[in-house]
N, C-alpha and C positions, 0 to 999 in steps of 0.2 A: 845546624852545620851546614857544611855549605857539601852542595852534592855536586862531580865536576864528570859527566859520562865521557870515559874516552875511547878513542879510535882504534879498533887493532885493525891490521891486516891481518891476511889471507895464512900466510905466515904464522903470525903469532897464536890465532885460535886453539892451536890444538894445543899448547899451550896454556895456555891463559884462562882456555875457556871448558875443553870439554870434560874437565873433573866436576865445573860446576853444574853445567846441564845436568851429567846425568845424576847427579846428587837432587835438582827439580824432578828429573824423571820419575826416581824412586823417592820422589818425596823424602827429605834430608835438608834444603839447601829450600828459601824458598828466594819471591820476587816478589818486591815490592816498586811503585812509583815512588816515591817520596818528593819531589814537587806539584803532585799535582793538586792544582783544584775544581770548585767548581765554574766548566768550561774549558778552563785550561787545563791541556795532557802535561805530564809529565814530560820534564826535555830526556830523564833520562831517567837509566830500570836498575834500581838495584837489585843484585842479585849475593844472597849471602847467606851463604853451607861451610863445608870446611877452609872456608878463602870470601874474604868478601871481593867484590866488581862490580862500579859502576858503571855502566855503558851509554851511548848514547843510543835513542830515543829511534833513531831513523834505522843505526844498524842491530836495533833488538828487532822490531817491523818489518824489514828484508828479509835478514838475517836467518836470523835464530831461532826466529817464530816457525815459522818453515821447516827445521828443521824438529823446533820439539812434536810439530803434529803430521810430522812420517809415521806413518803407520810402521815404520816399522821398529819404532821402537811400545810397541801394544805391550808385549811380553809384558815392559819395565814396567809398564805403569799398576798392575796386576801385585798384588801376592806376593805370587813369585815376583815379583821386580826384589823385593828382602834377603830371597836367597840367593838373588843374585845379586845382588849386594853385598855379599858378605861371603861369599864366594870366589873359586877360581878365574873364574869369566868377567868377570870385575876391571879386570885392564882389558882384553877382550873388547869389552860392549864403551870402554872408553875410548877405543882403538879406532873402535866404527863412528860413533858420534866425534867426534878430532874430523875425523875426515870429515863428512857427510857437511860437517860447519864451512873446512877448510872452504872446499869445493862448494858452497854456498854462498862464503864473504868471495870469494875470488870473484864469480859468473854475475857480483853482484857490480863491479869494482874495487872493491877491498884489499 
């Protein structure tokens, strides 16, 4: 299988990435590095949840990881996160994550 990491712009991330990142935070999506080998990091990051997206490694490292590691989302990484995933606040959290991603991508020049 061939993997090509796409380069997203700050205008695209809210629509294309916010749901997947929320799913990662609540353990409904997984992240893998399909082209990794010993001593050679993968050039792409594969995110699989309700949809799949293959993202460029540099955008993952510079733009997405800082958002994932932000303490703002700590509540989503707890058992309470499952309640949020099923509740009416799901779109609220997706919007917050989308805004954070857009800001991160924009501040990194994407």
